[in-house]
VEXMARMI-425016 format. One record per residue (C-alpha): residue number from 1; y, x negated, z negated. Coordinates in steps of 0.5 Angstrom, whole numbers. Each point is the difference from the previous one (the first is absolute). Example, Ala and Ser with C-alpha at 12.3 -4.5 7.8 and 13.67 -1.06 7.14 Angstrom:
// VEXMARMI-425016
[1 [-9 -25 -16]]
[2 [7 -2 2]]
END
This chain:
// VEXMARMI-425016
[1 [-42 34 27]]
[2 [5 -2 -5]]
[3 [-1 -7 1]]
[4 [1 1 8]]
[5 [7 3 -2]]
[6 [2 -5 -5]]
[7 [-2 -6 5]]
[8 [4 4 5]]
[9 [6 1 -4]]
[10 [0 -8 -2]]
[11 [-1 -2 7]]
[12 [7 4 2]]
[13 [4 -2 -6]]
[14 [-2 -7 0]]
[15 [0 -1 8]]
[16 [3 -7 3]]
[17 [7 4 0]]
[18 [0 1 -7]]
[19 [-1 -7 -2]]
[20 [5 -3 5]]
[21 [5 6 -3]]
[22 [-1 -3 -7]]
[23 [1 -7 2]]
[24 [6 2 5]]
[25 [4 4 -6]]
[26 [-1 -5 -5]]
[27 [3 -6 5]]
[28 [6 5 2]]
[29 [2 1 -7]]
[30 [-1 -8 -2]]
[31 [5 -1 6]]
[32 [5 5 -1]]
[33 [0 -2 -8]]
[34 [0 -7 2]]
[35 [-6 -2 -3]]
[36 [2 3 -7]]
[37 [-7 -2 -3]]
[38 [2 -7 1]]
[39 [7 0 -1]]
[40 [0 4 -7]]
[41 [-6 -2 -3]]
[42 [3 -3 -6]]
[43 [4 7 -1]]
[44 [-7 3 0]]
[45 [-3 -4 -6]]
[46 [7 1 -4]]
[47 [0 8 2]]
[48 [-7 1 -3]]
[49 [3 -1 -7]]
[50 [7 2 0]]
[51 [-1 8 0]]
[52 [0 5 -6]]
[53 [-4 6 -1]]
[54 [3 7 -1]]
[55 [-1 7 -2]]
[56 [-1 1 7]]
[57 [-2 -6 3]]
[58 [-5 -6 -1]]
[59 [2 -7 0]]
[60 [0 -5 6]]
[61 [-6 -3 -2]]
[62 [-4 6 -2]]
[63 [2 3 7]]
[64 [-3 -7 3]]
[65 [-6 1 -5]]
[66 [-1 7 3]]
[67 [0 -2 7]]
[68 [-4 -6 -1]]
[69 [-5 4 -4]]
[70 [0 4 7]]
[71 [0 -6 4]]
[72 [-5 -4 -4]]
[73 [-7 3 1]]
[74 [-7 0 3]]
[75 [3 -2 6]]
[76 [2 -7 -3]]
[77 [-7 -1 -1]]
[78 [-5 4 4]]
[79 [6 1 6]]
[80 [1 -7 1]]
[81 [-8 -2 0]]
[82 [0 6 5]]
[83 [5 -3 4]]
[84 [-3 -7 1]]
[85 [-7 3 1]]
[86 [3 5 6]]
[87 [5 -5 3]]
[88 [-2 -7 -3]]
[89 [4 -5 -4]]
[90 [6 1 5]]
[91 [1 7 -3]]
[92 [3 -3 -6]]
[93 [6 -3 4]]
[94 [1 7 3]]
[95 [0 2 -7]]
[96 [5 -5 -2]]
[97 [4 2 6]]
[98 [1 7 -2]]
[99 [2 -1 -7]]
[100 [5 -5 2]]
[101 [4 5 5]]
[102 [-3 6 -4]]
[103 [5 -2 -6]]
[104 [6 1 5]]
[105 [-3 7 1]]
[106 [-2 1 -8]]
[107 [8 -2 -1]]
[108 [2 6 5]]
[109 [-4 5 -2]]
[110 [1 -1 -8]]
[111 [7 -1 1]]
[112 [1 7 4]]
[113 [-4 3 -6]]
[114 [5 -2 -5]]
[115 [6 2 5]]
[116 [-3 7 0]]
[117 [-3 1 -7]]
[118 [1 6 -4]]
[119 [0 2 -7]]
[120 [-5 5 -1]]
[121 [-3 3 -6]]
[122 [3 -5 -4]]
[123 [-3 -6 4]]
[124 [2 -4 6]]
[125 [-4 2 6]]
[126 [0 -3 7]]
[127 [-4 -2 6]]
[128 [-1 1 7]]
[129 [0 8 0]]
[130 [7 -1 -3]]
[131 [3 -5 4]]
[132 [-3 4 6]]
[133 [3 6 -2]]
[134 [7 -2 -2]]
[135 [1 -6 4]]
[136 [-3 2 7]]
[137 [1 8 -2]]
[138 [-7 2 2]]
[139 [-3 4 -5]]
[140 [-6 2 4]]
[141 [-1 -8 1]]
[142 [0 -1 -8]]
[143 [-4 6 -1]]
[144 [-5 -3 5]]
[145 [0 -7 -4]]
[146 [0 3 -7]]
[147 [-7 4 2]]
[148 [-3 -6 4]]
[149 [1 -4 -6]]
[150 [-2 5 -5]]
[151 [-7 0 4]]
[152 [0 -7 1]]
[153 [1 -2 -8]]
[154 [-3 5 -3]]
[155 [-6 2 4]]
[156 [-2 -6 6]]
[157 [2 -7 -4]]
[158 [-2 1 -7]]
[159 [-7 0 2]]
[160 [0 -7 3]]
[161 [3 -3 -7]]
[162 [-5 4 -4]]
[163 [-6 -2 5]]
[164 [2 -7 -1]]
[165 [0 0 -7]]
[166 [-7 4 0]]
[167 [-3 -5 4]]
[168 [2 -6 -3]]
[169 [-2 2 -7]]
[170 [-7 3 3]]
[171 [-1 -7 3]]
[172 [2 -4 -6]]
[173 [-2 4 -6]]
[174 [-5 5 3]]
[175 [5 6 -2]]
[176 [-2 7 3]]
[177 [6 2 5]]
[178 [0 7 -3]]
[179 [2 -3 -7]]
[180 [5 -5 3]]
[181 [3 7 3]]
[182 [0 3 -6]]
[183 [3 -5 -4]]
[184 [6 -1 5]]
[185 [1 7 0]]
[186 [1 0 -8]]
[187 [5 -7 1]]
[188 [4 3 5]]
[189 [1 7 -3]]
[190 [2 -4 -6]]
[191 [6 -3 4]]
[192 [2 5 5]]
[193 [1 5 -5]]
[194 [5 -4 -4]]
[195 [5 0 6]]
[196 [4 -5 4]]
[197 [2 -4 -6]]
[198 [-7 -1 -2]]
[199 [-2 -3 7]]
[200 [6 -5 0]]
[201 [-2 -2 -7]]
[202 [-8 -1 2]]
[203 [2 -4 6]]
[204 [5 -5 -3]]
[205 [-5 -2 -4]]
[206 [-7 0 4]]
[207 [3 -2 7]]
[208 [3 -7 -2]]
[209 [-7 -1 -5]]
[210 [-5 1 6]]
[211 [4 -3 5]]
[212 [1 -7 -4]]
[213 [-7 0 -2]]
[214 [-3 1 7]]
[215 [5 -5 3]]
[216 [-2 -5 -6]]
[217 [-8 1 2]]
[218 [2 -1 7]]
[219 [3 -7 -1]]
[220 [-6 -2 -4]]
[221 [-4 1 6]]
[222 [5 -3 5]]
[223 [0 -6 -4]]
[224 [-7 -1 -1]]
[225 [0 0 8]]
[226 [7 -3 1]]
[227 [-3 -5 5]]
[228 [-1 6 5]]
[229 [7 1 0]]
[230 [2 -3 7]]
[231 [-6 3 3]]
[232 [1 7 -2]]
[233 [8 0 2]]
[234 [-2 -2 6]]
[235 [-6 5 1]]
[236 [5 6 -2]]
[237 [5 -3 5]]
[238 [-4 -1 6]]
[239 [-4 6 -1]]
[240 [7 4 0]]
[241 [1 -2 7]]
[242 [-6 0 3]]
[243 [-1 -7 0]]
[244 [-6 -1 -4]]
[245 [-6 -1 4]]
[246 [-4 5 -4]]
[247 [5 5 -2]]
[248 [4 0 7]]
[249 [-4 6 3]]
[250 [3 5 -6]]
[251 [7 -2 0]]
[252 [2 8 1]]
[253 [-4 1 -6]]
[254 [3 -5 -4]]
[255 [7 3 1]]
[256 [-2 7 0]]
[257 [-4 -1 -7]]
[258 [5 -5 -3]]
[259 [6 5 1]]
[260 [-5 6 -2]]
[261 [-2 -2 -6]]
[262 [7 -4 -1]]
[263 [3 7 0]]
[264 [-5 3 -4]]
[265 [1 -5 -6]]
[266 [7 -1 0]]
[267 [2 7 3]]
[268 [7 -3 3]]
[269 [2 6 4]]
[270 [-5 4 -2]]
[271 [5 4 -4]]
[272 [-3 0 -7]]
[273 [4 -6 -3]]
[274 [7 5 1]]
[275 [-3 5 -5]]
[276 [0 -5 -6]]
[277 [6 -4 3]]
[278 [4 7 -1]]
[279 [-2 0 -7]]
[280 [4 -6 -2]]
[281 [7 0 -4]]
[282 [4 -5 4]]
[283 [7 -1 2]]
[284 [-1 -1 7]]
[285 [-6 2 5]]
[286 [0 -7 3]]
[287 [-2 -2 -7]]
[288 [-7 4 0]]
[289 [-1 -1 7]]
[290 [0 -8 -1]]
[291 [-5 1 -6]]
[292 [-5 4 4]]
[293 [1 -5 6]]
[294 [-3 -5 -5]]
[295 [-6 4 -2]]
[296 [-2 0 7]]
[297 [-1 -8 -1]]
[298 [-3 1 -7]]
[299 [-5 4 3]]
[300 [-2 -3 7]]
[301 [2 -7 -1]]
[302 [-2 -1 -7]]
[303 [-6 5 -1]]
[304 [-3 1 7]]
[305 [1 -8 1]]
[306 [-4 -1 -7]]
[307 [-6 4 3]]
[308 [0 -3 7]]
[309 [0 -7 -3]]
[310 [-5 1 -5]]
[311 [-5 3 6]]
[312 [2 -5 5]]
[313 [0 -7 -4]]
[314 [-7 2 -2]]
[315 [-2 2 6]]
[316 [-2 7 -3]]
[317 [0 5 6]]
[318 [-3 3 6]]
[319 [4 1 7]]
[320 [-2 6 5]]
[321 [0 -1 7]]
[322 [1 7 2]]
[323 [3 6 -4]]
[324 [-7 3 0]]
[325 [-2 -5 -5]]
[326 [-7 -1 4]]
[327 [1 -8 1]]
[328 [4 -6 -4]]
[329 [4 -5 2]]
[330 [-1 -3 -7]]
[331 [-5 2 -5]]
[332 [1 -4 -6]]
[333 [-2 5 -5]]
[334 [-7 4 3]]
[335 [0 7 -2]]
[336 [7 0 -4]]
[337 [4 6 3]]
[338 [7 -1 1]]
[339 [5 1 -6]]
[340 [0 -2 -7]]
[341 [-7 -4 1]]
[342 [3 -6 3]]
[343 [5 -1 -6]]
[344 [-6 1 -4]]
[345 [-4 -5 3]]
[346 [6 -5 1]]
[347 [2 0 -8]]
[348 [-8 -1 -1]]
[349 [0 -7 4]]
[350 [5 -3 -5]]
[351 [-1 5 -6]]
[352 [-8 2 0]]
[353 [-1 7 -4]]
[354 [8 1 0]]
[355 [1 3 7]]
[356 [-3 7 0]]
[357 [3 2 -7]]
[358 [7 -3 1]]
[359 [0 3 7]]
[360 [-2 7 -3]]
[361 [5 -1 -5]]
[362 [6 -2 5]]
[363 [-2 6 4]]
[364 [1 5 -6]]
[365 [7 -2 -2]]
[366 [2 -1 8]]
[367 [-3 6 2]]
[368 [1 5 -6]]
[369 [8 -2 0]]
[370 [0 2 7]]
[371 [-3 7 -1]]
[372 [6 0 -6]]
[373 [5 -1 5]]
[374 [-3 4 5]]
[375 [1 6 -5]]
[376 [7 -2 -1]]
[377 [2 0 8]]
[378 [-4 7 1]]
[379 [4 3 -6]]
[380 [7 -2 3]]
[381 [-2 3 6]]
[382 [-2 7 -3]]
[383 [7 -1 -4]]
[384 [3 0 7]]
[385 [-3 6 3]]
[386 [1 4 -7]]
[387 [7 -1 -1]]
[388 [3 6 -3]]
[389 [-6 2 -2]]
[390 [-4 -1 -6]]
[391 [-6 -5 2]]
[392 [-4 0 -6]]
[393 [-6 3 3]]
[394 [0 -4 6]]
[395 [1 -6 -4]]
[396 [-6 2 -4]]
[397 [-4 2 6]]
[398 [2 -7 3]]
[399 [-3 -3 -6]]
[400 [-7 3 0]]
[401 [0 -1 8]]
[402 [1 -8 -1]]
[403 [-5 0 -6]]
[404 [-5 3 4]]
[405 [1 -4 6]]
[406 [-1 -6 -4]]
[407 [-6 2 -3]]
[408 [-3 2 7]]
[409 [2 -7 3]]
[410 [-4 -3 -6]]
[411 [-6 3 3]]
[412 [1 0 7]]
[413 [-2 -5 6]]
[414 [5 -6 0]]
[415 [1 0 8]]
[416 [2 8 -1]]
[417 [5 -2 -5]]
[418 [3 -5 4]]
[419 [0 4 6]]
[420 [4 6 -4]]
[421 [5 -5 -3]]
[422 [1 -3 7]]
[423 [2 7 3]]
[424 [5 1 -6]]
[425 [3 -6 0]]
[426 [1 0 8]]
[427 [3 7 0]]
[428 [5 -2 -5]]
[429 [2 -7 3]]
[430 [1 4 7]]
[431 [5 5 -3]]
[432 [4 -5 -5]]
[433 [1 -6 5]]
[434 [3 5 5]]
[435 [5 3 -5]]
[436 [2 -7 -3]]
[437 [1 -2 7]]
[438 [5 6 1]]
[439 [3 -2 -7]]
[440 [1 -7 2]]
[441 [8 1 0]]
[442 [1 2 -7]]
[443 [-5 -5 -3]]
[444 [3 -6 4]]
[445 [7 3 -3]]
[446 [-3 -1 -7]]
[447 [-2 -7 1]]
[448 [7 -2 3]]
[449 [3 3 -6]]
[450 [-4 -3 -5]]
[451 [1 -7 3]]
[452 [8 1 1]]
[453 [0 2 -8]]
[454 [-4 -6 -1]]
[455 [5 -5 4]]
[456 [5 3 -4]]
[457 [-3 -2 -7]]
[458 [-1 7 -2]]
[459 [-7 3 -3]]
[460 [-1 5 6]]
[461 [2 7 -1]]
[462 [-2 6 5]]
[463 [5 5 2]]
[464 [-3 4 6]]
[465 [7 4 1]]
[466 [3 -7 2]]
[467 [-5 -2 5]]
[468 [0 7 3]]
[469 [-7 2 -1]]
[470 [-1 7 -1]]
[471 [-5 4 -4]]
[472 [0 -5 -5]]
[473 [2 4 -6]]
[474 [-2 -4 -6]]
[475 [4 -6 3]]
[476 [6 4 2]]
[477 [5 -2 -6]]
[478 [-3 -7 0]]
[479 [-5 -2 -5]]
[480 [1 2 -7]]
[481 [-5 -2 -6]]
[482 [1 7 -3]]
[483 [-3 3 6]]
[484 [-7 -3 -3]]
[485 [3 2 -7]]
[486 [-2 -5 -6]]
[487 [-2 -6 4]]
[488 [-5 -4 -4]]
[489 [-3 -7 1]]
[490 [-7 0 2]]
END
């Protein structure tokens, strides 16, 4: 009964209209911003390292690391492999496409998070619930998003991450999933009970380390199969548009799974990235918007591509002919289910005896930091709902819930874990995309103001009053470092 309900919810939330809605919103914002993801690429890189932390906020790089800890997770390994299994090699192209145009959506939502952030309980808070209420004026809609995100982040989505860790460690080292679940709970508790600053510090060291290490291994695999380069890119492009004889019949699946797993991985437009974006200490909202746009590139164009290339260059994949998984178009790994097993097999072709262990360790770091980020996002929405009241009890309950969900995910079936995660993701995407479409005008005004100040040779400083943006109280008198109290170099 539960499976039937879950499958039905996923089918509704991830129907064809949803897929094209995601693509359409990203394309619209790309056009309206004149493809800022290309024009301001240099600024994205520079701004990552210019911000400073303060008593109230984190640095731009820490905010980026926190966002990446949420974006870079099991979706980059198991999710990419699943997209190939269900949609063929062409799904990789559509993952790239949703990342490229989604970078504009990431800018919009993250800039809005900065515009409408508040200083609450001594630290910056912000995100979709805040900009929905303050920007649109719909408190009820903000509450709906906050509740939906708490359910998604604390209950529905941690299970995907912990399940992938447990499966990976079981396959590589025969670790009982129950033991993995307990260890994850202990490690997570040690971090989340330390507050947002501890989360930021852990993220800024772990995320770059894990991403660089994973990409380096992928380069070794690709280099060993470099002669396959023309054939792989040709296969991806042909399959993406239904021109390949073998995969032409699953073009719809290629688009659907590419977008679905692309959004799950990079989270552009989902409404998760704005939470850490709002925590950054910056002088202009556009600065953090650009940094967060770059995080989408890192997630999909680098980390997801690393997975896809390892799998495709070595031919370590299966592709199903239909959604029921009753037959194959391609079966190169008999008996291997879709997911991290494809990555393990790919690495084993070049580095025998290394694939299973490395993939398990990579999954651990990728997925664990994602659970950590989920907690921070859920905590921010608890803070939103509890304004004016003491949230300590609610925060404590939240910690217990996410710890329990993490353990439960480690011991439940993989299929159910992914389906529940897709429900959480789908609800948040629908609610957030509608909100940022309504708030496009102030977000575009922020970008224009940033660009005009840059043309004058200034370091952009934001003043919401000058732009006529209402309810952005933090910025009404312009940016002042004293608002964050003693700024400290991160």
